[in-house]
N, C-alpha and C positions, 0 to 999 in steps of 0.2 A: 278877230276870232268870231266864228259864226255863233249866232244866238242858239241856245238849246231849243230843241224841238219837243213837241208833245210826245213823240216816240221815245225820245231820250228820257223823259219823265217816267213813261210807262216802264221802260227797262230798269231804271233806277229803283222804282217802287215795287217792281216785280208783279205788275198787274197789266191788264190789257189797255190799249189805247182808249177803248170804249169806256172803261172804268175811270180813267183820267178825265175823259170828256164829261162824264156824269158828275164828278166832283166839281169841275170847273163851272158847270152849268147849274149846280145846286140840285141835281137830281138825287134822291135818296139812295145811299149805298151803306154798306156796313161801316160802323165807326172806325174799325181798325184799318179799313181800306182808305177812308178819308185821311186818317193820320199818316199813313204811309205816303199817300200822294202829296199831301201838304208838306211833309218832310222833304220829299224829293224835289218839289217845286222850290223850296227854300234853299236846298243844297245847290241846285243848279242855277238859282236866280232866274227862274223861268217866268216870263210874263205872257199870260194868255192873250192871244190876239183874235181878231175877227175870224181868221181861218180856223183856229182851234175851236171857236164857238160854233162853227158850222157843223162840227161833229156831233152836236146834240142829236139824240136818236130821232130819226124821222121814220114814221111808220109807212111802209109800202105794202105790208101784208103779202110780201113775196119772198120765197126762198129760192136762191140760185143753186142749181145742180150742175156741176161741171165735170165732164168726162172727156177722155180722148176720142172716143168713138161711140156715139150713142146707138149705132147700129149693131155693136157687138152684143151677142146674146147675154153675156155676163153682165154688162152694164144695163141691159134692158131689165134683167131680173132684179138688179140693185135698185133701179128706178121704181120698179113695182113695189118693192119693200118700203121705200121712202114714201111713195104715194099712199100706201096703206095707213101710215101714221098721220101724214099731213092732211088727209081728207077729213079727219075728225077734228082738225083745228081750223083756224081762220086763214091759214096761209095757202097761197097758190104756189105751185111749183113752176119755175121757169127753167128751161133747159139750155145749156150751152155745151156744144160738142166740138167746138173749134179750138181745142187746147191740146193739139198733138205735137207741140214743140215748146221748148223753153220760152221762146219769144212770144208765142201765142198766150201762154199762161201768164207771163208778165203783163202783157197788154190787157188781158181780162181783169187781173187783180187791180190794175190801176183804175179801170173804169168802175170797179165795185165801190170805190170810195165816194162815188157820186150819189149814193143813197138810193139806188133803184131796187135794192134787196135788203131784207132785215137779217139775213143769215146766208151762209155759204156752206154747202157740202161738196167737197171735191175729192177726186181720186186721181191725182196727177201721176203720169208715168215718168216724168222728169223732175229733178230737183236741182236747186242751185242756191247759193247764199242770197242772191237777190230775191228769189222767190220767197225764201224764208223771211227776209226782212219785210217784204211787201205784205205778206200774210199777217205778220205780227203788228203791222201798222194799220191794218183794216179796222174801221170803227164799228164793225159788225161781228157777231159770233161766227166762229168757223169750226167745222168738224172735218177732220181728214180721215178718209178711208184708205188705208195702206200704210207703208213704212213711214214713220215720222222722223224727218231729218233732225239731227242734233240742233238744239236751239229753237225748235219750233214748238212753242208752248201752247198747243191747242188740243181740244178733245179729239180722241183718236180711236178708231176701230181697226184692229190689226189682225191679220192672219199671216202666218209664216208660209209663204208659197214655196220656199226652199224645203220646208218639212213636207209639203205636199209632193214635191218632186221625189223626195226620199221614199215616200209611201209607194210611188209608182215603181221606182227602181227595185225596192225590196220585193215587191210583188213579182216583178219579172224575174228576178234572181231566184226566188223560191220555185217558180215554175220552170226553171232550167235554162233561162235565157242568159247568155254570157257575152254576146256582142251587142250591147245596148248603146244606142246613140241618142243624144239629146238634139232635137230640132228646136232651137231657141229663137227668141226674138232679138232685136237690136241690143247690144251690150251698153249702149248709151242710156238705156232706160232702167228704172228700178226693177221691174219684173225680170228683165233679161239678166241683170246682175244676180238677183236672188235665186233664180232658177238654176243658173250655172253653178253657183256655190252649193246649192242643195244636191245637184247631180254629182258633182265631184266628191262631195263628202260621203254620199250614200254608196257610190261605186267603190270607194276605198273601204268602206265598212264591209262590203260584200266581197272584198278581195278581187275586184275587177279593175283592170288597168283602164286609164283614160288617155287616149291618144287624140291628136288633132282631128283624125278621121271620124272620131265619135262625137265631136262638137260641131254640129252643123248650124249654119246661121241663116235665118230668114230675114228678109229686109223689112218685114212688117209683121203684124199679128193677125194677118188675114188669111183666108182660104187660098187666095191667089198666090200669096207668098209661100205657103206650104207646098202648093203644087210645084212652084218653080224650084224650090229646094230639092224636092224629090226628083224632078226632071234633070237636075244637074248631077245626080249620082250616076257614076259609070258602072259600078260593080256592086250590086245588091247582096252578093254572097258574103260580104264582109259584115253584114248586119243580120241580127235575128230579132231585133225589137227597136222601135222608135218611141221615145218619150217626147211628146210635142208640147210646146210652150202654152198652147191653149187648144180648145176644141175646134176653133176655126182653122188653125194651121193643120191640125190632125185631119180635118175633112178634106183639105187639099191634098195632103199626103196620101190618104186612102183612095182618092179619085185617081191619082197617078198610078198607084199600085194596081188598081183594078184594070186600068188601061194596059198595063204591062203583063197582065194575067198572073200576077203574084198573089198567092192565097194569103188571106188574113184570117186567123193568126198562124196558120200552118207554116208558111214561109217566113213571114215577118209579123210580129205582134205590134199593135199600136195602142198607145195610151195617151189620153188628152188631159187637159187641166181646165177646170171650171164646172164640169158636170152640168152643162146647159141642156136645154131641151133638144138641141141639135144632136147630142150624143145618143139619144134614143131612136132617132130616125135614120141614122146612117146604117149602112149594111156592109158588114155586121155591126150591131150596136157597139158603141164605143165605150171601152173602159175609161173612166175619167176620175180625176181627183176633184171632189166637191169642195170648193172654197166658200160655199154658203153665201153667194152673192145677195140673194134676197134677204137673208137674215142680217147681213152686214148693213144693208140699206135700212132695215127696220131699226136696228140699234143706233145707227148714225142719226136718223131723224128724231128718235127719242132723246138722244144726247143734246141735239141742237135745241129742241123745245125746252129742255131743262136749263140749258145755258141762257136762253132768252129770258126765261122766268127768273133766273138767279145768276146774274152775270159774274158775281164774285165767288162762286163756289169753287172748290179745288178742281184742278184739271182731271178729267176722266180718261181712262183707257180701258177698253174691253178687248181681250184676246179671244179669238175664235179658232177652234182647232179644225184642220182639214180632215176629210174622210175619203177613203177610196171606195168607189162603186165599180165592182167588177162585172164586165159584160163580155160578149163573145169576141171582141177584137183582140183579146189577150189570152184567152183560154179556149180549149176545145171542149164543147159541151156547155151547158148552162150552169156553170159553177158559180157559187156565191161566196 
């Protein structure tokens, strides 16, 4: 039978691996945490070894920020918010943008255990049981921006992007659009799943049918992917509005519509998600759902600093509400 691990002790005690490490190494923690860890150690007959003792907190004065695509304007805004908070602290921000697949996320999480960062803020678009297990085993504090999978007990900043999609559909329905299509991202990702669910729910609420023709699929979350989806459409008369998975995809769709001499919003209205700076420079300016990326970054950085200062405090979650910003891509005239 395999010997119990430090991760097993953490799960039994209901605390983080970092907290178990602190107890093992004699670093001060709250008395009730010490009691729970010691009880779990006794129950599991766990014997700390040299590997466990290497989890003793090592100061790097660095915070790792991990996104799928650091070039995405939404992630840039999030980074700006995080930097606003960390610049007033001793911590340097190190960026990692090569986590656009489950395997890449797993590889990065494994390297984080080597002690090159004192904390992690990440917003993965993929999830899996292995990712959850690796995050829970990290000896550093973690803040997740996005949907928190079941069993992942870390601080969390959450916004319901499905509710954001519903705001877009509701707006288009009120303005008389009835043939609304969703141009979504990959359904293997958390954003793709949430946006599809929000779209179907809101269409039903507005008594609008959803057929396969109204569920269009982009291969990625980029402008190029949006352009390619639009170029694949044979008959634009079956649509009077597009809700796009983000502003980048919307920009690609709008470029193709302009090439085809289709008027926005007269022929087809377009709505994006994220309300990035890109939405204000497109022509016409893009109606978009604001997911408050910069604010989420600020909140996440504040959470992480609180966790570093007090590792044993209760898990936090802050929910941020999406808002719709109406511009000329969905209405005729400068309506607000």
